[in-house]
Structure formats: C-alpha cells, structure tokens
C-alpha positions as CSV (number, residue, x, y, z in Angstrom):
1,M,-3.6,15.4,-104.2
2,D,-5.1,16.6,-101.1
3,A,-3.2,18.9,-98.9
4,L,-1.8,17.2,-95.7
5,P,-3.5,18.7,-92.4
6,T,-1.6,21.5,-91.0
7,T,-0.5,20.4,-87.3
8,I,-0.5,23.2,-84.7
9,S,2.0,22.8,-82.1
10,S,0.8,24.5,-78.9
11,P,3.4,25.2,-76.1
12,E,3.5,22.0,-73.7
13,T,1.5,22.6,-70.6
14,P,4.1,23.1,-68.0
15,K,4.1,19.9,-65.3
16,K,3.1,20.6,-62.2
17,E,5.7,20.2,-59.7
18,L,5.3,18.2,-56.7
19,I,6.9,20.2,-53.8
20,L,7.5,18.1,-50.6
21,K,7.7,19.9,-47.8
22,K,10.3,19.0,-45.4
23,K,9.0,18.4,-41.8
24,S,11.3,19.6,-39.3
25,V,11.8,16.7,-36.6
26,K,13.0,17.7,-33.2
27,P,15.2,15.0,-31.6
28,T,12.7,14.8,-28.8
29,D,9.9,13.4,-31.4
30,L,12.2,10.4,-31.7
31,Q,12.4,9.5,-28.1
32,P,9.5,8.0,-26.1
33,K,7.3,10.4,-24.2
34,K,8.8,11.2,-20.7
35,D,8.8,8.7,-18.4
36,E,6.6,6.7,-20.5
37,G,6.1,3.1,-19.1
38,E,9.5,3.9,-17.2
39,N,7.6,4.6,-13.8
40,E,5.5,1.5,-14.1
41,D,6.3,-1.0,-11.3
42,K,6.4,-4.5,-13.1
43,Y,6.9,-6.2,-9.9
44,T,3.4,-7.2,-9.4
45,A,1.4,-9.0,-6.5
46,D,1.4,-12.0,-8.8
47,V,5.3,-12.0,-9.1
48,L,5.8,-11.7,-5.4
49,R,3.6,-14.4,-4.9
50,K,5.6,-16.7,-7.5
51,Q,8.8,-15.6,-6.1
52,Y,7.9,-15.9,-2.4
53,T,6.5,-19.6,-3.0
54,L,9.9,-20.4,-5.0
55,Y,11.7,-19.3,-2.0
56,H,9.4,-21.2,0.7
57,N,9.4,-24.5,-1.1
58,N,13.3,-24.5,-1.6
59,Y,13.8,-23.4,2.0
60,I,11.6,-26.8,3.2
61,E,13.4,-28.9,0.8
62,T,16.8,-27.8,2.1
63,A,15.6,-28.2,5.5
64,E,14.6,-31.7,5.0
65,T,17.9,-32.6,3.1
66,I,20.0,-31.3,6.4
67,K,17.7,-33.2,8.5
68,T,18.1,-36.6,6.5
69,T,21.8,-36.3,5.7
70,G,23.0,-34.1,8.4
71,L,25.1,-32.0,6.0
72,P,26.2,-28.5,7.1
73,I,24.3,-26.8,4.4
74,R,23.4,-23.3,5.0
75,H,19.9,-21.8,4.2
76,Q,19.8,-18.9,1.9
77,N,18.5,-15.4,3.2
78,P,15.4,-14.1,1.9
79,P,16.5,-12.6,-1.9
80,E,16.0,-8.5,-1.4
81,D,13.3,-8.4,-4.4
82,I,11.2,-10.6,-2.1
83,T,11.6,-8.7,1.3
84,E,11.6,-5.0,-0.5
85,N,8.6,-5.8,-2.2
86,M,6.7,-7.3,0.6
87,A,7.4,-4.1,2.6
88,K,6.4,-2.1,-0.4
89,F,3.0,-3.9,-0.7
90,I,2.3,-3.2,3.1
91,I,3.1,0.2,2.7
92,N,0.7,0.5,-0.2
93,N,-2.1,-1.1,1.7
94,H,-1.4,-0.3,5.6
95,D,0.8,2.8,5.5
96,N,-1.4,4.8,3.2
97,D,1.4,5.4,0.7
98,P,0.1,4.1,-2.9
99,S,2.8,6.0,-4.7
100,C,5.7,3.6,-3.2
101,K,7.4,1.3,-5.8
102,W,10.2,-0.8,-6.1
103,A,13.1,1.3,-7.0
104,K,14.8,-1.5,-8.8
105,S,11.7,-1.5,-11.3
106,I,11.6,2.0,-12.4
107,K,13.4,5.0,-13.6
108,I,12.6,8.4,-13.0
109,K,13.2,11.0,-15.7
110,R,15.0,8.0,-17.3
111,K,17.7,7.5,-14.5
112,K,17.6,4.3,-12.5
113,L,17.1,4.8,-8.9
114,N,19.3,3.7,-6.3
115,G,18.0,2.2,-2.9
116,D,15.2,-0.1,-2.0
117,L,11.8,1.8,-2.4
118,Y,10.6,4.9,-4.2
119,S,8.1,7.0,-2.6
120,D,6.5,10.7,-3.7
121,K,6.5,11.5,-0.1
122,Y,10.4,11.9,0.1
123,P,13.1,13.6,-1.8
124,I,14.8,11.7,-4.7
125,D,17.9,11.2,-2.7
126,S,16.5,10.1,0.5
127,Q,14.1,7.0,-0.4
128,P,12.9,4.7,2.0
129,E,15.3,2.0,3.2
130,V,14.1,-1.7,3.9
131,K,16.0,-4.1,6.3
132,A,14.6,-7.5,6.9
133,F,15.8,-10.1,9.2
134,T,15.0,-13.9,10.0
135,S,17.0,-13.9,13.2
136,D,18.2,-12.1,16.4
137,G,21.3,-11.1,14.5
138,P,22.4,-7.7,13.5
139,S,21.5,-5.9,10.4
140,S,24.2,-3.7,8.8
141,F,24.2,-0.1,7.4
142,G,26.2,1.6,5.0
143,P,28.3,4.6,6.3
144,K,27.2,6.8,3.4
145,K,23.6,5.5,3.0
146,K,20.7,8.3,2.8
147,F,17.4,7.7,3.6
148,G,14.2,9.5,4.1
149,V,12.4,6.8,6.4
150,I,13.5,3.1,7.2
151,Y,11.5,-0.1,7.7
152,F,12.3,-2.9,9.2
153,L,10.8,-6.3,8.3
154,D,10.6,-8.7,11.1
155,M,10.3,-12.2,9.6
156,R,11.6,-14.2,12.7
157,D,8.2,-16.3,12.5
158,W,7.9,-16.4,8.6
159,L,7.7,-20.2,8.8
160,N,4.4,-19.7,10.6
161,D,3.4,-17.4,8.3
162,T,3.5,-14.0,10.6
163,F,5.4,-11.1,9.6
164,I,5.8,-7.6,11.2
165,L,6.7,-4.4,9.5
166,W,7.8,-1.7,11.8
167,K,8.3,2.0,10.7
168,L,10.9,4.5,12.2
169,N,9.9,8.1,10.9
170,L,13.5,8.9,10.9
171,S,16.3,9.9,8.2
172,N,19.8,9.1,8.4
173,E,20.2,13.0,9.2
174,S,17.9,12.6,12.3
175,P,19.7,13.1,15.7
176,E,17.9,10.1,17.4
177,W,19.2,7.9,14.5
178,K,23.1,9.3,14.6
179,H,23.0,8.7,18.5
180,I,21.8,5.3,18.6
181,K,24.7,3.2,20.4
182,M,26.2,0.5,18.4
183,N,28.1,-0.5,21.5
184,K,29.3,0.7,24.7
185,T,31.5,3.4,23.4
186,Q,30.3,4.6,20.0
187,T,27.2,5.7,18.0
188,H,26.0,5.1,14.6
189,E,27.2,8.5,13.8
190,E,30.8,7.8,15.1
191,Q,31.2,4.4,13.3
192,C,30.1,6.1,10.2
193,E,32.5,8.7,10.6
194,E,35.3,6.0,10.5
195,G,33.9,4.6,7.3
196,R,32.8,1.3,9.0
197,R,29.3,-0.3,8.5
198,P,27.4,-0.2,11.7
199,H,26.2,-3.4,12.8
200,I,23.3,-3.8,15.2
201,S,20.2,-5.8,15.9
202,W,16.2,-4.8,15.7
203,D,15.9,-5.5,19.4
204,N,18.9,-3.0,20.2
205,I,17.3,-0.3,18.1
206,Y,13.9,-0.6,19.7
207,S,15.0,-0.9,23.0
208,Q,16.8,2.7,22.6
209,I,14.0,4.5,20.8
210,P,10.8,2.8,21.4
211,D,9.0,5.9,21.0
212,K,10.0,6.4,17.3
213,C,8.9,2.6,16.4
214,I,5.8,2.3,14.9
215,K,4.3,-1.1,14.1
216,V,2.6,-0.7,10.6
217,Y,1.6,-4.3,10.1
218,C,1.4,-8.0,11.8
219,G,-0.2,-10.5,9.9
220,N,0.2,-13.1,7.3
221,F,1.8,-13.1,3.7
222,E,-1.6,-12.9,1.9
223,G,-2.9,-9.9,4.3
224,I,0.0,-7.8,2.8
225,F,-2.3,-7.3,-0.4
226,T,-5.2,-6.4,1.4
227,Q,-6.1,-2.7,2.5
228,S,-6.6,-2.0,5.9
229,V,-10.2,-1.2,6.9
230,K,-10.4,1.5,9.4
231,V,-13.6,1.3,11.5
232,S,-14.7,4.8,12.4
233,V,-16.9,4.5,15.8
234,A,-19.8,6.9,15.8
235,S,-19.9,9.2,18.9
236,Q,-22.9,8.4,21.1
C-alpha cells in the first residue's frame, strides 16, 4: 500500500486588519456655511410686480363695489411688503445703494433682522426705515425705534402711476429729527420720552426741515426697476 502523502501544515497567514480611521467631525461641518443663502433677498422684481398688481386690481374692484352698492367698505392700505420693496428698488437703482435689501427676507449671521430694510451703509441696529402714505394723514413712529436714515414714499397719486421717494439723511438720534414739532407744545423727542407714538404728516415734516429732504425719485412704477442714467456734460 502506497504511503499517503504527508500534509505539511504551514502557519496561517495573518489576516490583514482593516483599520478605519475615524474622522473627527467638527460641529461647524454639519452646519451650512456661514450666511449661505441667508442674505439672498428672494423678494425679486417679479415678486413685487405680482404683489403690486394683485393689490392694484383688488383696490379697483373694491372701488367699483363701493360705487355700485354705496356700502361703507374701507380700502386696505398698501401692504408693507409692497411699499418697503418699492423703496428698496428705488434705493438700489436711484440712490446708489445696491446693498439695500428687504430686512424680512434675509438673515445676517443667522439672525433675523428687525426693521424695514438692510443696507451695508448703516450699523446693524440702525437700519433704513420706510414710511409710505396714500393720503395727507399722519404717519406714526415707535418711541424706541432706531434708524440710520428714513425714507418717505409718497403714494398719494399712485392711481395715476406716480410715486415720489424722499430721503432724510437723519437718524433717530439727530437733533433735527428729535426737535421736530409734533404739535404746538411738544417735540418728537418729548413725546418719545413719555412713551407715546408720535404722529405727524409728511407735509408737516417737510415744512420744518426742507433742507434735509432729498427727492430721490419721481416717476412711475416700472421706473423703479431701471437704474438712473447720469449724463455728464463735457466742459466746452
């Protein structure tokens, strides 16, 4: 009988260990990049055109209902998203400030903003303020409201497609603003110190500080989206 072949056992080749290196993950890696998409103003010109058209058509239809029925229906004031963004586009295109955005549409350092508009030109706690009006009635002001500049959008002739934006290069701390007379006996500052909301019309503001009032724009609705063309006259 033939001898069986001898099996020689060799030591088992050691298995290669698969070592997974644990990557250290920082908390910031799991978050969006700083301000990524947050400072993008999504209230575009198309959005404003749509919102304005809806408001305009509703106003006309309401006026027709009042005329035909005699019902005491009150017109709604223009929504703040419309008036503030109209001011924003005028400031972008006619006041040389492309950084101006609608404050409610953006965040700065992941924080929501207070106020109407945001601009790189002003401190974060003193941003631009907008007051719009469609009549000769007064505008009201918060007693603790801070702003770095204030704009007044005159919409009294808006049904004829005419708008005027005024700019007052004054902050809430400017002496000229504090000393505006709200009535015969009290100034803006005095009423604020009492915790009251001062009320005053644009015409009464203008009559007291006309030299501080700058007319930024006077034109139609579509004109707010077009940049001003400055024509330089060559010296002869």
